[in-house]
VOPAGU-2260 file (C-alpha; in pm, 1 decimal, decimal comma):
REM VOPAGU-2260
SITE   aa  ch    i         X         Y         Z
SITE  MET   A    0    3398,3    -982,3   -1712,7
SITE  SER   A    1    3326,5   -1160,9   -2042,2
SITE  HIS   A    2    2990,5   -1325,0   -2102,7
SITE  ARG   A    3    2976,8   -1697,3   -2030,6
SITE  ASP   A    4    2714,1   -1908,0   -2208,4
SITE  ASP   A    5    2552,5   -2206,1   -2042,2
SITE  LEU   A    6    2621,3   -2460,7   -2315,9
SITE  VAL   A    7    2785,3   -2485,6   -2655,2
SITE  LEU   A    8    2735,1   -2791,4   -2874,2
SITE  ARG   A    9    2962,5   -2823,1   -3178,2
SITE  SER   A   10    2897,0   -3060,8   -3464,2
SITE  ARG   A   11    3030,6   -3082,4   -3817,8
SITE  ARG   A   12    2681,8   -3203,8   -3911,7
SITE  THR   A   13    2414,8   -2981,3   -3754,9
SITE  VAL   A   14    2071,1   -3008,6   -3916,2
SITE  PHE   A   15    1908,0   -2666,3   -3946,4
SITE  PRO   A   16    1571,0   -2591,6   -4111,2
SITE  ASP   A   17    1758,3   -2485,6   -4427,4
SITE  GLY   A   18    2000,8   -2777,9   -4440,6
SITE  GLU   A   19    2301,1   -2939,7   -4278,9
SITE  ARG   A   20    2628,8   -2764,6   -4197,2
SITE  ALA   A   21    2904,7   -2740,4   -3939,8
SITE  ALA   A   22    2816,8   -2512,7   -3651,4
SITE  ALA   A   23    2840,0   -2431,8   -3284,0
SITE  VAL   A   24    2498,0   -2399,0   -3119,9
SITE  VAL   A   25    2479,7   -2168,6   -2816,5
SITE  VAL   A   26    2229,1   -2233,3   -2535,4
SITE  ASN   A   27    2128,1   -2018,9   -2239,7
SITE  GLU   A   28    1853,6   -2089,2   -1984,7
SITE  GLY   A   29    1724,0   -2381,5   -2190,4
SITE  VAL   A   30    1683,4   -2183,2   -2512,6
SITE  ILE   A   31    1893,1   -2161,1   -2830,8
SITE  THR   A   32    2036,2   -1808,0   -2829,6
SITE  ALA   A   33    2295,5   -1801,1   -3109,2
SITE  PHE   A   34    2496,3   -1988,8   -3371,1
SITE  ALA   A   35    2863,2   -1958,5   -3450,4
SITE  PRO   A   36    3114,9   -2123,6   -3680,0
SITE  TYR   A   37    3206,5   -2475,6   -3572,3
SITE  ASP   A   38    3552,2   -2372,8   -3448,1
SITE  ALA   A   39    3458,2   -2031,8   -3303,9
SITE  GLU   A   40    3617,0   -1930,2   -2975,1
SITE  LEU   A   41    3335,8   -1916,9   -2720,4
SITE  VAL   A   42    3323,0   -1908,6   -2341,7
SITE  ALA   A   43    3070,9   -2151,2   -2189,3
SITE  THR   A   44    3013,6   -2344,7   -1871,0
SITE  GLU   A   45    3000,8   -2656,2   -2086,7
SITE  ASP   A   46    3150,3   -2677,4   -2436,4
SITE  ARG   A   47    3114,4   -3011,4   -2616,0
SITE  ASP   A   48    3253,1   -3116,4   -2951,1
SITE  LEU   A   49    3031,1   -3390,5   -3093,8
SITE  GLY   A   50    3272,5   -3455,1   -3376,1
SITE  GLU   A   51    3121,1   -3662,5   -3654,5
SITE  HIS   A   52    2797,6   -3724,3   -3468,8
SITE  THR   A   53    2503,8   -3530,7   -3610,0
SITE  LEU   A   54    2312,0   -3275,7   -3404,2
SITE  LEU   A   55    1937,8   -3293,4   -3472,6
SITE  PRO   A   56    1647,6   -3113,2   -3309,7
SITE  GLY   A   57    1458,1   -3332,0   -3066,2
SITE  LEU   A   58    1176,7   -3521,1   -3236,1
SITE  VAL   A   59     811,9   -3436,0   -3169,4
SITE  ASP   A   60     586,3   -3743,4   -3166,6
SITE  THR   A   61     222,6   -3636,6   -3178,2
SITE  HIS   A   62      74,3   -3988,9   -3169,9
SITE  VAL   A   63     156,6   -4183,7   -2853,7
SITE  HIS   A   64     -68,4   -4399,9   -2634,4
SITE  VAL   A   65      77,9   -4386,0   -2284,4
SITE  ASN   A   66    -225,0   -4563,1   -2125,4
SITE  GLU   A   67    -175,0   -4432,0   -1770,0
SITE  PRO   A   68    -382,1   -4430,1   -1554,5
SITE  GLY   A   69    -599,1   -4737,4   -1585,8
SITE  ARG   A   70    -389,2   -4954,2   -1815,2
SITE  THR   A   71     -45,4   -4871,9   -1681,5
SITE  GLU   A   72      56,2   -5236,8   -1713,3
SITE  TRP   A   73      47,4   -5172,9   -2091,0
SITE  GLU   A   74     265,2   -4859,2   -2066,0
SITE  GLY   A   75     307,4   -4567,2   -1827,9
SITE  PHE   A   76     448,7   -4216,5   -1831,4
SITE  ALA   A   77     782,0   -4315,6   -1676,5
SITE  SER   A   78     847,9   -4603,0   -1916,9
SITE  ALA   A   79     708,0   -4429,6   -2225,3
SITE  THR   A   80     900,5   -4106,0   -2175,5
SITE  ARG   A   81    1219,2   -4294,2   -2089,9
SITE  ALA   A   82    1183,1   -4485,2   -2418,7
SITE  ALA   A   83    1110,4   -4158,1   -2598,1
SITE  ALA   A   84    1427,1   -3995,6   -2465,1
SITE  LEU   A   85    1638,7   -4295,9   -2559,8
SITE  GLY   A   86    1497,4   -4280,6   -2911,0
SITE  GLY   A   87    1552,1   -3907,9   -2963,8
SITE  VAL   A   88    1193,2   -3793,6   -2895,4
SITE  THR   A   89    1189,9   -3487,9   -2669,2
SITE  THR   A   90     819,3   -3400,5   -2693,2
SITE  LEU   A   91     520,2   -3630,4   -2717,7
SITE  ILE   A   92     147,0   -3569,5   -2727,1
SITE  ASP   A   93     -53,5   -3836,0   -2546,0
SITE  MET   A   94    -368,1   -3980,6   -2701,3
SITE  PRO   A   95    -699,3   -3956,0   -2509,2
SITE  LEU   A   96    -734,0   -4337,1   -2497,9
SITE  ASN   A   97    -653,8   -4614,5   -2380,1
SITE  SER   A   98    -623,3   -4469,6   -2032,4
SITE  LEU   A   99    -902,9   -4490,7   -1778,4
SITE  PRO   A  100   -1070,6   -4250,5   -1769,4
SITE  PRO   A  101   -1025,4   -4140,0   -2129,6
SITE  THR   A  102    -958,9   -3769,0   -2175,9
SITE  LEU   A  103   -1317,6   -3667,4   -2252,8
SITE  ASP   A  104   -1371,5   -3384,7   -2004,8
SITE  PRO   A  105   -1163,7   -3150,1   -1788,6
SITE  ASP   A  106   -1185,6   -3376,5   -1483,6
SITE  ALA   A  107   -1036,0   -3666,5   -1678,8
SITE  LEU   A  108    -763,3   -3437,6   -1811,9
SITE  ALA   A  109    -681,0   -3337,9   -1454,2
SITE  VAL   A  110    -650,1   -3705,8   -1360,4
SITE  LYS   A  111    -417,7   -3763,5   -1656,8
SITE  ARG   A  112    -198,5   -3466,6   -1565,5
SITE  LYS   A  113    -178,2   -3574,9   -1203,4
SITE  SER   A  114     -69,9   -3922,6   -1315,0
SITE  ALA   A  115     202,1   -3776,1   -1537,8
SITE  GLN   A  116     332,4   -3523,5   -1285,9
SITE  ASP   A  117     699,4   -3579,2   -1191,7
SITE  GLN   A  118     720,6   -3895,0   -1404,0
SITE  CYS   A  119     816,3   -3759,3   -1746,4
SITE  PHE   A  120    1167,9   -3761,6   -1892,2
SITE  VAL   A  121    1052,9   -3553,0   -2191,4
SITE  ASP   A  122     793,3   -3281,5   -2243,0
SITE  VAL   A  123     435,0   -3411,7   -2267,3
SITE  GLY   A  124     109,3   -3263,6   -2392,3
SITE  PHE   A  125    -239,3   -3411,3   -2427,3
SITE  TRP   A  126    -506,8   -3457,1   -2691,7
SITE  GLY   A  127    -874,1   -3445,1   -2595,6
SITE  GLY   A  128   -1132,5   -3690,6   -2726,2
SITE  VAL   A  129   -1459,5   -3665,7   -2919,0
SITE  VAL   A  130   -1724,2   -3934,6   -2860,2
SITE  PRO   A  131   -2103,0   -3935,0   -2890,4
SITE  GLY   A  132   -2248,6   -3714,1   -2617,4
SITE  ASN   A  133   -1945,0   -3511,4   -2509,3
SITE  MET   A  134   -1966,7   -3217,2   -2751,4
SITE  ASP   A  135   -2037,1   -2981,5   -2461,7
SITE  GLN   A  136   -1698,9   -3078,4   -2313,9
SITE  LEU   A  137   -1493,3   -2964,8   -2612,4
SITE  PRO   A  138   -1484,4   -2591,8   -2526,2
SITE  PRO   A  139   -1379,1   -2647,8   -2163,4
SITE  LEU   A  140   -1118,2   -2904,5   -2267,3
SITE  HIS   A  141    -985,9   -2657,0   -2520,7
SITE  ALA   A  142    -974,5   -2389,9   -2250,6
SITE  GLU   A  143    -773,6   -2629,5   -2033,6
SITE  GLY   A  144    -506,3   -2652,8   -2303,7
SITE  VAL   A  145    -543,1   -2979,0   -2496,6
SITE  PHE   A  146    -366,7   -2967,4   -2833,6
SITE  GLY   A  147    -672,4   -3076,5   -3031,9
SITE  PHE   A  148    -926,3   -3357,0   -3038,1
SITE  LYS   A  149    -934,5   -3715,8   -3161,4
SITE  CYS   A  150   -1226,6   -3919,1   -3287,7
SITE  PHE   A  151   -1280,3   -4261,0   -3445,0
SITE  LEU   A  152   -1509,0   -4343,1   -3735,9
SITE  ALA   A  153   -1493,8   -4713,4   -3645,7
SITE  ASP   A  154   -1461,4   -4920,0   -3328,6
SITE  SER   A  155   -1165,7   -4795,9   -3124,5
SITE  GLY   A  156   -1103,7   -5131,0   -2957,0
SITE  VAL   A  157   -1206,2   -5006,1   -2612,2
SITE  PRO   A  158   -1571,8   -4959,7   -2509,6
SITE  GLU   A  159   -1519,8   -4635,1   -2319,2
SITE  PHE   A  160   -1416,1   -4452,3   -2638,3
SITE  PRO   A  161   -1694,0   -4523,0   -2893,1
SITE  PRO   A  162   -1683,5   -4397,3   -3251,9
SITE  VAL   A  163   -1875,3   -4101,1   -3386,0
SITE  ASN   A  164   -2089,1   -4104,8   -3698,4
SITE  ARG   A  165   -2034,8   -3861,5   -3985,1
SITE  ALA   A  166   -2287,9   -3609,0   -3857,5
SITE  GLU   A  167   -2124,2   -3605,7   -3514,7
SITE  MET   A  168   -1781,2   -3566,9   -3672,5
SITE  GLU   A  169   -1903,2   -3266,1   -3869,4
SITE  GLU   A  170   -2066,1   -3117,4   -3559,8
SITE  ALA   A  171   -1733,0   -3146,2   -3379,8
SITE  MET   A  172   -1551,6   -2986,2   -3673,1
SITE  ARG   A  173   -1785,6   -2686,8   -3672,2
SITE  MET   A  174   -1727,6   -2636,0   -3302,7
SITE  LEU   A  175   -1350,2   -2676,9   -3334,2
SITE  ALA   A  176   -1336,2   -2438,9   -3630,2
SITE  ASP   A  177   -1489,4   -2172,6   -3406,6
SITE  LEU   A  178   -1242,4   -2256,0   -3130,2
SITE  GLY   A  179    -943,4   -2255,7   -3365,1
SITE  SER   A  180    -863,6   -2613,8   -3273,2
SITE  LEU   A  181    -788,2   -2931,6   -3471,1
SITE  LEU   A  182    -971,4   -3261,4   -3522,6
SITE  ILE   A  183    -753,5   -3568,4   -3575,6
SITE  VAL   A  184    -937,1   -3870,1   -3714,9
SITE  HIS   A  185    -889,0   -4245,1   -3713,5
SITE  ALA   A  186   -1013,9   -4279,1   -4070,2
SITE  GLU   A  187   -1162,4   -4625,2   -4122,4
SITE  ASP   A  188   -1527,5   -4651,4   -4222,4
SITE  ALA   A  189   -1741,8   -4860,9   -3988,8
SITE  ASP   A  190   -1993,2   -4967,7   -4254,2
SITE  THR   A  191   -1719,9   -5085,3   -4492,1
SITE  LEU   A  192   -1559,5   -5287,0   -4213,5
SITE  GLU   A  193   -1893,7   -5439,6   -4119,3
SITE  HIS   A  194   -1941,9   -5570,8   -4473,3
SITE  ALA   A  195   -1581,6   -5687,3   -4522,9
SITE  PRO   A  196   -1488,1   -6054,8   -4487,0
SITE  GLY   A  197   -1458,9   -6165,8   -4127,7
SITE  HIS   A  198   -1133,7   -6295,9   -3990,4
SITE  ALA   A  199   -1026,0   -6545,9   -3730,1
SITE  GLY   A  200    -709,9   -6734,9   -3665,4
SITE  PRO   A  201    -350,5   -6675,4   -3769,2
SITE  GLY   A  202    -380,6   -6583,7   -4138,9
SITE  TYR   A  203    -232,4   -6238,4   -4201,2
SITE  ALA   A  204    -388,8   -6213,3   -4545,4
SITE  ASP   A  205    -728,4   -6282,6   -4389,6
SITE  PHE   A  206    -673,7   -6004,1   -4138,4
SITE  VAL   A  207    -580,3   -5755,9   -4413,0
SITE  ALA   A  208    -886,4   -5857,7   -4615,4
SITE  SER   A  209   -1104,2   -5782,9   -4313,5
SITE  ARG   A  210    -983,7   -5418,2   -4316,9
SITE  PRO   A  211    -969,1   -5336,8   -4690,6
SITE  PRO   A  212    -830,0   -5015,2   -4842,7
SITE  GLU   A  213   -1188,8   -4907,0   -4914,6
SITE  ALA   A  214   -1240,3   -4859,8   -4540,8
SITE  GLU   A  215    -968,1   -4595,8   -4544,6
SITE  THR   A  216   -1063,1   -4424,7   -4869,7
SITE  THR   A  217   -1431,1   -4400,6   -4774,0
SITE  ALA   A  218   -1346,8   -4250,8   -4435,8
SITE  VAL   A  219   -1084,0   -4012,2   -4573,3
SITE  ALA   A  220   -1338,0   -3885,9   -4829,5
SITE  ALA   A  221   -1585,1   -3820,5   -4546,6
SITE  VAL   A  222   -1325,5   -3629,2   -4344,5
SITE  ILE   A  223   -1230,9   -3417,7   -4645,1
SITE  GLU   A  224   -1592,2   -3330,4   -4722,4
SITE  ALA   A  225   -1665,2   -3235,4   -4361,1
SITE  ALA   A  226   -1351,2   -3020,2   -4349,7
SITE  ARG   A  227   -1452,0   -2857,4   -4678,2
SITE  ARG   A  228   -1800,3   -2770,8   -4549,1
SITE  THR   A  229   -1691,2   -2646,0   -4208,5
SITE  GLY   A  230   -1358,2   -2482,2   -4286,2
SITE  ALA   A  231   -1207,3   -2674,8   -3995,5
SITE  ARG   A  232    -854,5   -2811,8   -3970,1
SITE  ALA   A  233    -861,0   -3190,5   -3996,3
SITE  HIS   A  234    -581,2   -3443,8   -3981,0
SITE  ILE   A  235    -579,6   -3803,6   -4108,2
SITE  LEU   A  236    -409,2   -4036,7   -3863,1
SITE  HIS   A  237    -181,6   -4332,0   -3954,3
SITE  LEU   A  238    -244,7   -4352,7   -4329,6
SITE  ALA   A  239    -168,2   -4702,8   -4457,5
SITE  SER   A  240    -343,0   -4717,0   -4795,2
SITE  SER   A  241    -192,5   -4527,0   -5086,7
SITE  ALA   A  242    -535,4   -4535,5   -5254,9
SITE  ALA   A  243    -634,9   -4231,2   -5046,2
SITE  LEU   A  244    -345,3   -4016,6   -5170,0
SITE  PRO   A  245    -509,4   -3874,5   -5486,2
SITE  MET   A  246    -810,7   -3739,8   -5296,9
SITE  ILE   A  247    -583,8   -3587,0   -5031,3
SITE  ALA   A  248    -381,9   -3421,9   -5307,3
SITE  ARG   A  249    -695,3   -3278,5   -5468,9
SITE  ALA   A  250    -828,4   -3151,9   -5137,7
SITE  LYS   A  251    -502,4   -2975,7   -5054,9
SITE  ALA   A  252    -492,4   -2817,9   -5401,3
SITE  GLU   A  253    -845,6   -2688,5   -5345,0
SITE  GLY   A  254    -750,4   -2527,1   -5015,0
SITE  VAL   A  255    -917,5   -2776,8   -4780,8
SITE  ARG   A  256    -737,4   -2762,0   -4445,7
SITE  ILE   A  257    -635,8   -3127,4   -4443,1
SITE  THR   A  258    -310,4   -3292,7   -4336,0
SITE  ALA   A  259    -204,5   -3656,0   -4308,4
SITE  GLU   A  260      51,1   -3869,7   -4130,2
SITE  THR   A  261     194,3   -4214,6   -4169,1
SITE  CYS   A  262     400,7   -4432,4   -3934,9
SITE  PRO   A  263     736,7   -4611,3   -3931,5
SITE  HIS   A  264     572,7   -4954,0   -3950,9
SITE  TYR   A  265     390,5   -4867,2   -4272,9
SITE  LEU   A  266     722,9   -4745,7   -4416,3
SITE  THR   A  267     922,4   -5047,7   -4298,2
SITE  PHE   A  268     715,6   -5365,0   -4330,8
SITE  SER   A  269     498,4   -5506,9   -4608,4
SITE  ALA   A  270     218,6   -5759,8   -4605,0
SITE  GLU   A  271     415,6   -5993,3   -4831,7
SITE  THR   A  272     676,4   -6051,5   -4560,6
SITE  ILE   A  273     450,4   -6084,2   -4254,4
SITE  GLY   A  274     400,9   -6445,5   -4159,2
SITE  ASP   A  275      82,7   -6605,5   -4036,5
SITE  GLY   A  276      47,5   -6577,7   -3659,9
SITE  ALA   A  277     279,1   -6271,7   -3640,6
SITE  THR   A  278      39,2   -6077,4   -3421,7
SITE  ASP   A  279     315,5   -5843,1   -3305,7
SITE  HIS   A  280     255,7   -5680,0   -3648,1
SITE  LYS   A  281    -117,3   -5626,3   -3592,7
SITE  CYS   A  282    -235,0   -5266,8   -3615,2
SITE  CYS   A  283    -538,1   -5087,4   -3755,3
SITE  PRO   A  284    -538,8   -4995,9   -4035,8
SITE  PRO   A  285    -318,0   -5293,7   -4122,9
SITE  ILE   A  286      26,3   -5293,2   -4276,1
SITE  ARG   A  287     -46,2   -5328,2   -4646,8
SITE  GLY   A  288     155,8   -5440,6   -4946,9
SITE  ARG   A  289     494,7   -5338,4   -5080,1
SITE  GLU   A  290     339,7   -5114,0   -5345,3
SITE  ASP   A  291     149,1   -4917,8   -5080,8
SITE  ARG   A  292     469,1   -4880,3   -4878,5
SITE  GLU   A  293     665,3   -4737,0   -5169,4
SITE  ARG   A  294     385,5   -4497,1   -5261,5
SITE  LEU   A  295     377,0   -4371,6   -4903,1
SITE  TRP   A  296     749,9   -4300,0   -4924,9
SITE  ALA   A  297     697,0   -4114,8   -5251,9
SITE  ALA   A  298     414,1   -3910,7   -5099,7
SITE  LEU   A  299     643,3   -3808,4   -4813,6
SITE  GLY   A  300     901,9   -3694,5   -5064,0
SITE  GLU   A  301     639,4   -3488,1   -5246,6
SITE  GLY   A  302     509,5   -3330,4   -4926,5
SITE  LEU   A  303     167,7   -3486,7   -4975,8
SITE  ILE   A  304     197,0   -3680,4   -4649,7
SITE  ASP   A  305     293,3   -3423,1   -4389,5
SITE  CYS   A  306     463,7   -3615,0   -4114,6
SITE  VAL   A  307     570,6   -3944,1   -3957,3
SITE  VAL   A  308     468,3   -4043,1   -3603,9
SITE  SER   A  309     499,5   -4364,4   -3405,8
SITE  ASP   A  310     138,4   -4444,9   -3314,2
SITE  HIS   A  311     302,5   -4624,4   -3022,9
SITE  SER   A  312      14,3   -4839,1   -2895,4
SITE  PRO   A  313     156,6   -5111,1   -2673,7
SITE  CYS   A  314      -5,2   -5375,8   -2457,9
SITE  THR   A  315     100,5   -5673,4   -2251,1
SITE  ALA   A  316     244,4   -5978,3   -2427,3
SITE  GLU   A  317     -63,0   -6178,5   -2330,4
SITE  LEU   A  318    -294,4   -5938,6   -2513,5
SITE  LYS   A  319     -90,9   -5977,1   -2832,5
SITE  ARG   A  320    -190,7   -6347,6   -2838,1
SITE  LEU   A  321     155,8   -6449,0   -2948,5
SITE  ASP   A  322      85,5   -6800,9   -2820,5
SITE  SER   A  323    -212,3   -6862,8   -3050,5
SITE  GLY   A  324    -127,9   -6614,0   -3325,7
SITE  ASP   A  325    -497,4   -6529,8   -3354,2
SITE  PHE   A  326    -530,9   -6193,4   -3527,6
SITE  ALA   A  327    -898,0   -6168,1   -3438,3
SITE  GLN   A  328    -821,4   -6179,2   -3065,6
SITE  ALA   A  329    -488,8   -5991,0   -3054,9
SITE  TRP   A  330    -467,3   -5626,9   -2952,7
SITE  GLY   A  331    -398,3   -5401,9   -3251,9
SITE  GLY   A  332    -104,4   -5174,2   -3190,4
SITE  ILE   A  333     266,4   -5142,5   -3267,0
SITE  ALA   A  334     525,0   -5073,5   -2996,4
SITE  SER   A  335     799,8   -4860,5   -3151,4
SITE  LEU   A  336     843,7   -4532,0   -2963,4
SITE  GLN   A  337    1215,2   -4587,2   -2899,3
SITE  LEU   A  338    1280,9   -4709,4   -3254,2
SITE  GLY   A  339    1107,3   -4463,6   -3485,8
SITE  LEU   A  340    1406,8   -4245,0   -3572,5
SITE  SER   A  341    1630,3   -4541,9   -3653,5
SITE  ALA   A  342    1357,8   -4723,2   -3847,2
SITE  VAL   A  343    1270,7   -4421,9   -4060,5
SITE  TRP   A  344    1634,9   -4331,1   -4122,0
SITE  THR   A  345    1704,6   -4691,3   -4228,5
SITE  GLY   A  346    1436,0   -4670,4   -4495,6
SITE  ALA   A  347    1504,3   -4309,9   -4589,4
SITE  ARG   A  348    1873,9   -4354,4   -4664,3
SITE  GLU   A  349    1796,0   -4654,7   -4885,2
SITE  ARG   A  350    1569,0   -4432,4   -5094,5
SITE  GLY   A  351    1798,2   -4132,9   -5126,8
SITE  PHE   A  352    1643,3   -3911,8   -4859,0
SITE  THR   A  353    1855,9   -3709,0   -4618,3
SITE  LEU   A  354    1858,3   -3657,8   -4244,4
SITE  ALA   A  355    1714,9   -3312,8   -4310,7
SITE  ASP   A  356    1412,9   -3485,1   -4469,8
SITE  VAL   A  357    1367,9   -3710,1   -4167,1
SITE  VAL   A  358    1389,2   -3409,7   -3932,0
SITE  ASP   A  359    1130,4   -3231,7   -4143,8
SITE  TRP   A  360     886,2   -3524,5   -4117,5
SITE  MET   A  361     944,2   -3618,4   -3752,9
SITE  ALA   A  362    1029,7   -3288,6   -3581,8
SITE  ARG   A  363     939,8   -2966,3   -3763,3
SITE  ARG   A  364     611,7   -3071,4   -3923,2
SITE  THR   A  365     485,8   -3257,4   -3618,3
SITE  ALA   A  366     565,7   -2952,1   -3405,9
SITE  ASP   A  367     374,1   -2738,4   -3653,2
SITE  LEU   A  368      80,0   -2980,0   -3647,6
SITE  ALA   A  369      50,9   -2948,9   -3270,6
SITE  GLY   A  370     115,7   -2574,0   -3263,1
SITE  LEU   A  371     460,2   -2589,2   -3102,2
SITE  PRO   A  372     668,4   -2322,7   -3280,0
SITE  ARG   A  373     954,2   -2351,5   -3027,6
SITE  LYS   A  374     994,9   -2724,2   -3088,1
SITE  GLY   A  375    1123,8   -2940,5   -3370,1
SITE  ARG   A  376    1389,8   -2711,3   -3516,2
SITE  ILE   A  377    1733,2   -2574,1   -3437,8
SITE  ALA   A  378    1666,8   -2200,7   -3452,4
SITE  VAL   A  379    1729,1   -1900,7   -3229,3
SITE  GLY   A  380    1452,4   -1867,3   -2972,5
SITE  CYS   A  381    1358,5   -2235,9   -2982,7
SITE  ASP   A  382    1381,8   -2478,1   -2692,9
SITE  ALA   A  383    1724,8   -2637,5   -2668,1
SITE  ASP   A  384    1596,8   -2990,9   -2732,1
SITE  PHE   A  385    1848,5   -3199,9   -2927,4
SITE  VAL   A  386    1939,6   -3549,3   -3036,8
SITE  VAL   A  387    2302,5   -3646,1   -3076,7
SITE  PHE   A  388    2269,7   -3901,0   -3357,1
SITE  ASP   A  389    2514,7   -4144,6   -3513,9
SITE  PRO   A  390    2371,5   -4188,8   -3864,1
SITE  ASP   A  391    2621,4   -4459,1   -3956,6
SITE  GLY   A  392    2582,5   -4660,8   -3638,3
SITE  ARG   A  393    2394,0   -4987,9   -3643,3
SITE  MET   A  394    2171,8   -5155,9   -3390,6
SITE  THR   A  395    2001,9   -5494,4   -3372,2
SITE  VAL   A  396    1670,4   -5462,0   -3191,2
SITE  ASP   A  397    1647,7   -5660,8   -2869,4
SITE  PRO   A  398    1299,5   -5604,0   -2721,6
SITE  HIS   A  399    1425,5   -5687,1   -2373,7
SITE  LYS   A  400    1671,1   -5396,6   -2388,9
SITE  LEU   A  401    1409,2   -5137,5   -2482,7
SITE  ALA   A  402    1261,2   -4908,0   -2219,4
SITE  HIS   A  403     906,1   -4995,0   -2331,5
SITE  LYS   A  404     722,6   -5162,7   -2046,7
SITE  ASN   A  405     650,9   -5480,0   -2247,5
SITE  PRO   A  406     915,1   -5647,5   -2467,1
SITE  VAL   A  407     692,5   -5695,2   -2772,5
SITE  THR   A  408     765,8   -5527,5   -3105,9
SITE  PRO   A  409     767,2   -5636,7   -3471,2
SITE  TYR   A  410    1115,3   -5484,0   -3500,5
SITE  ALA   A  411    1263,2   -5762,5   -3284,8
SITE  GLY   A  412    1584,6   -5890,1   -3439,1
SITE  MET   A  413    1596,7   -5624,8   -3712,2
SITE  ALA   A  414    1922,2   -5449,9   -3797,6
SITE  LEU   A  415    1861,3   -5075,1   -3814,1
SITE  HIS   A  416    2085,9   -4789,5   -3924,0
SITE  GLY   A  417    2133,0   -4491,0   -3697,2
SITE  VAL   A  418    2161,6   -4468,7   -3320,1
SITE  ALA   A  419    2040,5   -4193,5   -3087,9
SITE  VAL   A  420    2348,4   -4144,6   -2868,9
SITE  GLU   A  421    2227,7   -3870,7   -2632,9
SITE  THR   A  422    1923,7   -3651,4   -2586,5
SITE  TYR   A  423    1905,6   -3296,6   -2449,6
SITE  LEU   A  424    1590,4   -3139,2   -2307,1
SITE  ALA   A  425    1595,4   -2761,0   -2249,0
SITE  GLY   A  426    1973,3   -2765,4   -2269,0
SITE  ALA   A  427    2022,9   -3043,2   -2014,1
SITE  LEU   A  428    2140,5   -3393,8   -2091,4
SITE  VAL   A  429    1856,4   -3640,0   -2024,2
SITE  ALA   A  430    1966,3   -3911,2   -1781,9
SITE  VAL   A  431    1698,0   -4180,0   -1779,5
SITE  ASP   A  432    1822,7   -4330,2   -1452,1
SITE  GLU   A  433    1785,1   -4002,4   -1264,1
SITE  ARG   A  434    1501,1   -3769,8   -1170,5
SITE  PRO   A  435    1261,0   -3692,7   -1458,3
SITE  ALA   A  436    1268,8   -3328,8   -1570,4
SITE  GLY   A  437    1006,5   -3315,0   -1846,0
SITE  ARG   A  438     732,1   -3051,9   -1843,7
SITE  LEU   A  439     358,7   -3090,0   -1895,5
SITE  LEU   A  440     268,9   -2867,3   -2189,4
SITE  THR   A  441     -49,6   -2667,8   -2232,3
SITE  MET   A  442    -177,1   -2522,2   -2557,8
SITE  THR   A  443    -283,3   -2158,7   -2540,4
SITE  LYS   A  444    -356,6   -1918,5   -2824,3
SITE  GLY   A  445    -171,1   -2118,2   -3086,1
SITE  SER   A  446     141,7   -2191,6   -2883,4
SITE  ALA   A  447     239,9   -2397,1   -2583,2
SITE  ARG   A  448     349,1   -2287,3   -2240,9
């Protein structure tokens, strides 16, 4: 009796780590087991020809605030992972805040995992947190399988997750270097922010002035120096200011173990086009000017910025203060988990980048950052996580049609190129109106189980 494969997906545009070509991808027991020519004769339980639709690896989003438990009215595992699947994200790593309790010790991690159990439409892992006084919890959290640890150098926005000072950050780095783990840093300097102009009311320019580029550059310099002294791996979260790029470039050239990310909103919007009172655009660090945006794109092309992640940080409409437009009072966070692939592809194609570039930034490199070698690429032995993508399709963003729990996003009304048509997780088509089938991932010895 001839061998029968579980699944064959055929596309004339399959994006592999070494480029795009026609191929048939063979899947067995949730894993990619072989490739064949596009028109090869194969025997499979299911054999699908995707035609002109592109087959991409599922995206890996390492910067998502799910907020459950404790602030589930902002977002929860069911709604967040449904939105992820609809946007082509097949793996996400959940931030240690703004849930209650924050993920600062193994007991809190257990609460988070229990909340997520049987709710996830995609695979989910967890970051741990670093705050003053919890250094003794880092080794046990690491042993429990968090993918690394997050800290803030300025106010996080929630009292239960206070910032660390530079000495505490370096202490954490030394400990994590010994553990072989990673510190990811919200890099804005508290002292610089304290001495910046205050802001109140609806003026977007006033809000940007209250969080100047110097807050980022000062903090990034501190992270680099701590990483240099300790030998630790450190990662700069949501870079908005291009002024920090030269020091990141120098540090990388010198062998400092530093990486950096940016986000779709920093690559899409610019301060010049954000109107007063548009608090749906508020995030920290803020969306800066057009020149910063274009330099971030260039840095992605050069490989200086390593990856693109959503920093999906939603809240209720009331907390966005859309009625008053007061930036001082509004929650700072962009809701975009379902839209990242389309938003980045829209900007990338305008600047001459390819889908292979987008996959590199949003799938392979994010998987590498988190230590997920079986994710983020179409390769034999990798998980059969895919996005069926229509790169020439167009969508107009209607917040009320997104799976995000709250219909608030700065992308409202925007026309975007590229549509995620279908998503596969471990070789199975994700149906967001059926039973969730995502796994809770645990980091162990440099890979996930």
